[in-house]
Each structure stands twice: as structure tokens, then as C-alpha cells.
C-alpha positions as CSV (number, residue, x, y, z in Angstrom):
1,M,-57.7,46.7,48.1
2,L,-56.9,50.0,49.3
3,L,-58.5,49.2,52.7
4,N,-59.5,46.4,54.8
5,I,-63.0,46.5,54.2
6,N,-64.5,45.3,57.6
7,S,-67.6,47.0,59.5
8,N,-65.2,48.6,61.9
9,K,-63.2,50.4,59.3
10,M,-66.5,51.6,57.0
11,F,-68.2,52.7,60.4
12,F,-65.2,55.1,61.4
13,F,-65.0,56.0,57.7
14,F,-68.6,57.2,57.7
15,I,-68.4,58.8,61.0
16,L,-65.0,60.7,59.4
17,I,-67.0,62.0,56.7
18,F,-69.7,63.2,59.3
19,S,-67.8,64.8,61.3
20,T,-66.5,67.6,59.0
21,L,-70.4,67.9,57.8
22,I,-71.0,68.5,61.6
23,S,-68.4,71.2,62.0
24,I,-68.8,73.2,58.7
25,S,-72.7,73.0,59.3
26,S,-72.2,74.1,63.1
27,N,-73.8,77.5,64.2
28,S,-71.5,77.5,67.2
29,W,-67.8,77.4,67.8
30,L,-68.7,74.7,70.6
31,G,-70.6,72.7,67.6
32,C,-67.5,73.2,65.5
33,W,-65.0,71.7,68.2
34,I,-67.3,68.9,68.8
35,G,-67.1,67.8,65.0
36,L,-63.2,68.4,65.3
37,E,-62.9,66.0,68.1
38,I,-65.4,63.6,66.6
39,N,-63.0,63.4,63.5
40,L,-60.2,63.2,65.5
41,L,-61.6,60.0,67.2
42,S,-62.8,58.4,64.1
43,F,-59.3,59.1,62.1
44,I,-57.3,57.4,64.7
45,P,-58.7,54.0,64.4
46,L,-58.3,54.1,60.4
47,I,-54.3,54.9,60.8
48,S,-53.8,52.7,64.0
49,N,-52.5,48.9,63.1
50,S,-51.2,46.6,65.4
51,N,-48.9,44.8,63.1
52,N,-47.0,47.9,62.3
53,L,-45.2,50.1,64.8
54,L,-45.0,52.9,62.7
55,S,-48.4,53.2,62.2
56,S,-48.6,52.8,65.8
57,E,-46.6,55.6,66.4
58,S,-48.1,57.6,63.8
59,S,-51.7,57.2,65.3
60,L,-50.2,58.4,68.8
61,K,-48.4,61.3,67.4
62,Y,-51.6,62.2,65.7
63,F,-53.5,61.7,68.9
64,L,-51.1,64.1,70.9
65,T,-50.9,67.0,68.1
66,Q,-54.5,66.9,67.5
67,S,-55.3,67.1,71.2
68,I,-53.1,69.9,72.0
69,A,-54.4,72.1,68.8
70,S,-58.1,71.2,70.4
71,I,-57.2,72.6,73.6
72,N,-56.1,75.5,72.2
73,F,-59.0,76.1,69.9
74,L,-61.5,75.0,73.0
75,F,-59.3,77.8,75.2
76,S,-59.3,80.4,72.8
77,V,-62.8,80.3,72.1
78,L,-63.8,80.3,75.8
79,L,-61.4,83.1,76.4
80,K,-63.1,85.5,73.6
81,M,-66.8,84.9,75.1
82,I,-65.7,85.6,78.6
83,L,-63.7,88.6,77.6
84,L,-65.8,89.6,74.8
85,K,-69.1,89.1,75.0
86,N,-70.2,90.5,71.3
87,F,-67.1,88.7,69.9
88,E,-65.5,91.8,68.4
89,M,-62.5,91.1,66.3
90,N,-59.3,91.3,68.9
91,N,-55.9,90.8,67.1
92,F,-54.4,88.6,69.8
93,L,-57.4,86.0,70.3
94,S,-57.8,85.7,66.5
95,I,-54.2,84.9,66.2
96,L,-55.1,81.9,69.0
97,I,-57.9,80.7,67.0
98,N,-55.9,80.7,63.8
99,S,-52.8,79.2,65.1
100,S,-55.2,76.0,66.7
101,L,-56.6,75.6,63.3
102,L,-53.6,76.1,61.7
103,M,-51.8,73.2,63.8
104,K,-55.1,71.0,63.2
105,M,-54.4,71.0,59.4
106,G,-50.5,70.6,59.2
107,S,-49.6,74.2,58.2
108,A,-46.4,75.9,59.0
109,P,-44.9,76.6,61.5
110,F,-46.9,74.1,63.0
111,H,-46.0,71.2,60.5
112,F,-43.3,69.4,62.4
113,W,-45.8,66.4,63.3
114,F,-47.2,66.2,59.4
115,P,-44.3,64.4,57.5
116,N,-43.3,62.3,60.7
117,I,-47.0,60.8,61.0
118,I,-47.5,60.7,56.9
119,E,-44.1,58.4,56.7
120,G,-45.9,55.8,59.1
121,L,-49.3,55.7,56.9
122,S,-50.5,53.8,53.9
123,W,-51.2,55.6,50.6
124,L,-54.7,55.8,51.4
125,N,-54.2,57.2,54.8
126,C,-52.0,59.7,53.2
127,F,-54.5,61.0,50.7
128,I,-57.1,61.1,53.6
129,L,-54.7,63.3,56.0
130,M,-53.4,65.6,53.0
131,T,-57.0,66.2,51.5
132,W,-60.2,65.6,53.7
133,Q,-58.5,66.1,56.8
134,K,-58.1,69.9,56.0
135,I,-61.3,70.7,54.7
136,T,-62.9,71.1,58.3
137,P,-59.9,73.4,59.6
138,M,-59.8,75.4,56.2
139,I,-63.3,76.3,56.5
140,L,-63.4,77.2,60.2
141,L,-60.4,79.7,59.5
142,S,-62.5,81.0,56.9
143,Y,-65.2,82.1,59.1
144,Y,-62.8,84.6,61.2
145,F,-59.2,85.3,60.5
146,N,-56.4,87.7,61.1
147,I,-55.6,89.0,57.5
148,N,-51.8,90.1,58.3
149,F,-51.0,87.0,60.4
150,L,-52.6,84.6,57.4
151,M,-50.7,86.3,54.9
152,F,-47.4,85.6,56.7
153,I,-48.6,82.2,57.1
154,M,-49.0,81.2,53.7
155,L,-45.6,82.7,52.5
156,L,-44.4,80.6,55.0
157,N,-46.0,77.6,54.1
158,T,-44.6,77.9,50.4
159,I,-41.0,78.7,51.6
160,I,-41.0,75.9,53.9
161,G,-42.7,73.4,51.7
162,A,-40.5,74.5,48.5
163,I,-37.0,74.0,50.5
164,S,-37.8,71.3,53.0
165,G,-38.9,69.1,49.9
166,I,-35.3,69.5,48.2
167,N,-33.4,66.7,50.8
168,Q,-36.1,63.7,50.8
169,T,-35.9,60.4,49.5
170,S,-39.3,59.5,50.9
171,L,-41.9,60.0,48.3
172,R,-44.4,60.1,51.4
173,K,-42.1,62.8,53.2
174,L,-42.1,64.5,49.7
175,M,-45.6,64.4,49.2
176,S,-46.2,66.1,52.6
177,F,-43.8,68.8,52.2
178,S,-45.5,69.4,48.8
179,S,-48.6,69.6,50.5
180,I,-47.6,72.0,52.7
181,N,-46.6,74.5,49.7
182,N,-50.0,74.0,48.4
183,L,-51.5,74.9,51.7
184,G,-49.8,78.4,50.9
185,W,-51.6,78.5,47.6
186,M,-55.1,77.4,49.4
187,L,-54.8,80.0,52.2
188,S,-54.2,82.5,49.6
189,A,-57.2,81.1,47.5
190,I,-59.4,81.3,50.6
191,L,-58.4,85.0,51.4
192,I,-60.0,85.9,47.9
193,S,-62.9,83.7,47.6
194,E,-64.4,80.4,49.1
195,T,-65.5,79.8,45.3
196,L,-61.8,79.9,44.3
197,W,-60.6,77.5,47.2
198,I,-62.8,74.8,46.7
199,M,-61.8,74.8,42.9
200,Y,-58.3,74.6,44.0
201,F,-59.4,72.1,46.6
202,F,-60.8,69.6,44.1
203,I,-58.1,70.1,41.8
204,Y,-55.6,69.4,44.1
205,S,-57.4,66.6,46.0
206,F,-58.1,64.6,42.0
207,I,-54.0,65.3,41.0
208,I,-53.0,64.0,44.6
209,S,-55.7,61.1,44.9
210,M,-54.1,59.9,41.0
211,M,-50.8,60.1,42.6
212,C,-51.3,57.8,45.7
213,F,-53.4,55.5,43.5
214,M,-50.3,55.2,41.4
215,F,-48.1,54.7,44.1
216,Y,-50.2,52.3,45.9
217,I,-50.5,49.9,42.7
218,F,-46.6,49.9,42.1
219,N,-46.0,49.6,46.2
220,I,-43.4,52.7,45.8
221,Y,-42.2,54.4,48.8
222,F,-39.0,55.6,48.3
223,I,-37.1,57.2,45.4
224,N,-34.7,54.8,45.2
225,Q,-37.5,52.5,44.1
226,L,-38.0,54.5,40.8
227,F,-34.6,53.4,39.8
228,I,-35.7,50.1,39.3
229,F,-39.3,51.0,38.2
230,N,-39.0,48.7,34.9
231,M,-42.5,49.7,33.6
232,N,-43.3,50.5,29.9
233,S,-42.8,53.9,28.6
234,L,-46.6,54.9,28.7
235,L,-46.8,54.6,32.5
236,K,-43.9,56.7,33.2
237,F,-45.1,59.1,31.2
238,F,-48.5,59.3,33.0
239,I,-46.3,59.7,36.6
240,F,-44.2,62.5,34.4
241,I,-47.9,64.4,33.8
242,N,-48.9,63.9,37.1
243,F,-45.8,65.1,38.8
244,L,-45.6,68.7,36.4
245,S,-49.5,68.9,37.1
246,L,-48.8,69.0,40.7
247,G,-46.2,71.6,40.4
248,G,-48.5,73.7,38.4
249,L,-46.9,73.9,34.9
250,P,-48.9,75.6,32.5
251,P,-50.5,73.1,29.9
252,F,-51.8,70.7,32.8
253,L,-54.7,71.0,35.2
254,G,-52.7,72.1,38.1
255,F,-51.6,75.4,36.5
256,F,-55.4,76.6,36.2
257,P,-56.1,77.5,39.8
258,K,-52.8,78.9,40.5
259,W,-53.4,80.8,37.3
260,I,-56.3,82.7,38.8
261,I,-54.8,83.0,42.3
262,I,-51.7,84.9,40.6
263,N,-54.3,86.8,38.4
264,F,-56.1,88.2,41.8
265,M,-52.8,89.0,43.3
266,M,-51.6,91.1,40.7
267,N,-55.0,92.8,40.7
268,M,-54.5,93.8,44.3
269,G,-50.9,94.7,43.8
270,S,-49.6,91.8,45.7
271,Y,-46.3,91.6,43.6
272,I,-43.8,90.6,46.1
273,I,-45.9,87.9,47.8
274,C,-46.5,86.7,43.6
275,F,-42.9,86.8,42.9
276,I,-42.0,84.4,46.0
277,F,-44.9,81.9,45.4
278,L,-43.8,81.7,41.7
279,M,-40.0,81.1,43.2
280,M,-41.2,78.4,45.2
281,S,-43.3,76.6,42.7
282,L,-40.1,76.3,40.4
283,I,-38.1,74.9,43.4
284,T,-40.9,72.3,44.0
285,L,-40.6,71.8,40.2
286,F,-37.0,71.1,40.5
287,F,-37.7,68.2,43.0
288,Y,-40.5,66.7,40.9
289,I,-38.1,66.6,38.0
290,R,-35.4,64.9,39.7
291,I,-38.2,62.2,40.5
292,I,-39.1,61.8,36.9
293,Y,-35.3,61.8,35.8
294,S,-34.7,59.1,38.0
295,C,-37.7,57.0,37.0
296,I,-37.2,57.6,33.2
297,L,-33.3,57.5,32.9
298,F,-32.2,55.5,35.3
299,N,-32.1,51.4,35.4
300,Y,-30.2,48.8,37.2
301,L,-29.2,46.2,34.5
302,K,-29.2,43.2,36.9
303,L,-33.5,43.8,37.0
304,K,-33.6,44.0,33.2
305,W,-35.5,41.0,33.3
306,F,-37.9,41.9,35.6
307,K,-41.1,43.1,34.1
308,M,-44.1,44.7,35.9
309,F,-47.6,44.3,34.9
310,I,-50.6,46.4,35.6
311,K,-54.2,45.2,35.1
312,N,-56.2,46.6,32.3
313,K,-58.8,48.2,34.5
314,Y,-56.1,50.1,36.5
315,F,-54.5,51.1,33.3
316,S,-58.0,52.4,31.7
317,F,-58.6,54.4,35.0
318,I,-55.3,56.0,35.0
319,L,-55.3,56.8,31.1
320,F,-58.7,58.4,31.9
321,N,-57.3,60.8,34.8
322,I,-54.2,61.8,32.6
323,L,-56.6,62.8,29.7
324,I,-58.4,65.0,32.3
325,S,-55.1,66.0,33.8
326,I,-54.2,67.5,30.0
327,L,-57.7,69.2,29.6
328,G,-56.3,71.5,32.0
329,L,-55.4,73.8,29.0
330,I,-58.8,73.7,27.7
331,L,-60.4,75.0,30.9
332,S,-57.7,77.7,31.3
333,T,-58.9,78.9,27.7
334,L,-62.6,78.9,28.9
335,Y,-61.6,81.0,31.9
336,Y,-61.3,84.0,29.6
337,I,-64.5,83.9,27.4
């Protein structure tokens, strides 16, 4: 199963969910900080595994980076409350608070811990780290942000996420840089409206969940494993569709929220930012297509006899999700009705 179901894991899993709800429903910065701390202390037992040195190392790195970010966040909030009793907007302190939250979610230029930690995790924990763990910092960021600083950060995210993913051979690291790239789009969505961010986040989480689920079923962690991926061509096509949807190619579901963001940017006159976003999307599509190419066209002759089989229940589930992904075209036509 995806998770070793025992009472401890389930307990920490529920605390992880409730800690996010505590943070986003809190009416004070101190309450938000407490929620973030509970979230950190519940995620570490989920990712640590005494039998796996990599995951133990990842949990330690995660604890250290998140603790530093939490200390910065608490320090910034206390400083602001002491210096400015009426909590007015101040550039330096807003950048301090924003930076600590960006470090929490693994955003560039505070992203160095993110790919290293993901490399030591299982696919389920990767999925949680790339999706659920971003909710709290992003919602707290939307309460109080420095717009110029955030525009610079979102550009940095898209550029670093796209360029760093080119030379990766590990699928987990590649997905983490893809997550950093998508974080740039999410930050631009949160600047436009929270509703748009929620829609982008749900669609992104849906596509990522499908990718992580497929890689988990086939036990794939590196690109060279796809060379010997002797699976039937329909399943290869499913992976193909998912990657193109994640890259934001027009007919698929992943294109829909990106299209709305581009539309808003063009209306606001942010042509240069829009151009950079589109160029970086092309680079991410390049390394997705490279994976698809290796998956479909390459094959080891000596492993031709080895056939992989997939359970019917998994197959129907994957088929259902792919159909939703292709329905992105219908959604995008409804947008203008």
C-alpha cells in the first residue's frame, strides 16, 4: 500500500491535516506560527524511516530548514509588533516575513533544501511535500505580501525551476524542480485572486497525484528505468498525456489555469513577465518530452522477455484520471461562454 497503515502514521497524518487548518483559520500571527510548528512536528515522523538512511537524512534536513524558517517568521512578526504597534506596511519587515514563508514552501532562492530532501522520500511523501505542505505558507503569504518582491520571486521560481530540471536524471528531483517552476505560476495566481490560486492548486495537485501514483505502481525513480519500461503502449501513452498536461500544453487540463493567468497578465500589461513565463514553460516541456522519448522509443533487447502487468483496478483508475486530464479542452471552452 501507499502508506504503512498503523495507528502512529494515521495519527500524525491527521495532525498534519489539522495543523494546516489551525494555521489558515487563525486570527493572529502567533496562531499561524503554532500551526506551522505542529505541521513540522507531524510531518517528520511520516518521512523518517529507520531502515532507510536517505529518508532519515531527509527528515533531519527538513527539520533544520523548517526550524530556521519558523524562527525567522516568529522573529519578523515579533519585531513588527514591537516596532510598529499599528502593524502598518513596512518594506523591510514584509520582505522578512515573506522570505521565511517562501523558505517554508521551498521557493527559489531558498529552494536548495527542497530537491535534496525529496530525493530521500517515497512517492507518497513526495506528493505531500509538493502539494499539501505548500498550502499553509501560501495562504499566510496572501495575507501580507510585498508585491514587488513577490514578482521578482515568481520570475526567479519559473527560471530556476525550468533551467535546473534540464540536467536531472532522478525523476524525484525532476518533479521537485517542476514543482518550483509551478510555484512561480501559483504565486502569480495568488497575486491575481485567491480563487484562481485555489483552482490552479487543485488542478496541479490532481496531475501530480497521478504522476506519483503511476511512478509508485511501477517502482520507477530514475529516467534510465524508463528505458526498460516494457509496459503496454497504452500505459506509456497515459504517462505521455500526464507529462504534457503538467507542462501546460493546450488541449490538456494543465493548460487551463495557465491560460487564465496569461490572460490576466496580458490585461494588466505585464508583457515581459508573461513572455518569460511562456519561455520557461517551453523548457519544462522539453525535459518532459525527453522522458517520454526515452520511455516510448528506447528498449533494452535483453529484457524483451520481461513483461510487466498491472492490476485491472489500477488500470481503470488511471484511465478515469486520464479522461479528466483530456477534458481540459472542454473546460477551457466553457471559460468564455
